Steps between C-alpha positions, in 0.01 A plus 500: 500500500570855615208695635470879513399606848266789550799738530685375190381614162422224251730661244792466744408139573490425125842660446650307790346169391609534135850608599524204737382258230762635260777528760555872443453826688160664439678802349637271225157398369421613150269654387375710792184353653310815404560416132298180543232576756362809673682475834256732680204290387685183601564645846129576540394158376357261758519755784146425612350202319222431750606138499464459125769299323677629194832514321696686239759335276752685285844453347792702629874475439484148359267372771132427543377684810180402681360719778218349704232690691669399827800701370708189431749544215610198293772525237583241234786557261419438137708216349653731236616739774660219703727421208624858465533597868 
């Protein structure tokens, strides 16, 4: 699973991971990530958790995206999206 380092914003890691899962360039993803989730809030999420575990799960561009508190990004394509793309 990809992991956003301290220098990489989570929104960028999500875009890269979803694009990789779909086999497309990040610029080809539709809709824009900002239409689904507040990218600034996502970037600030899990910056300093104090060791506490947590996660956020949301759907984006035909995929289920899970972001863990250790900044790991997991992407699973939805079955209906796999048939169309």
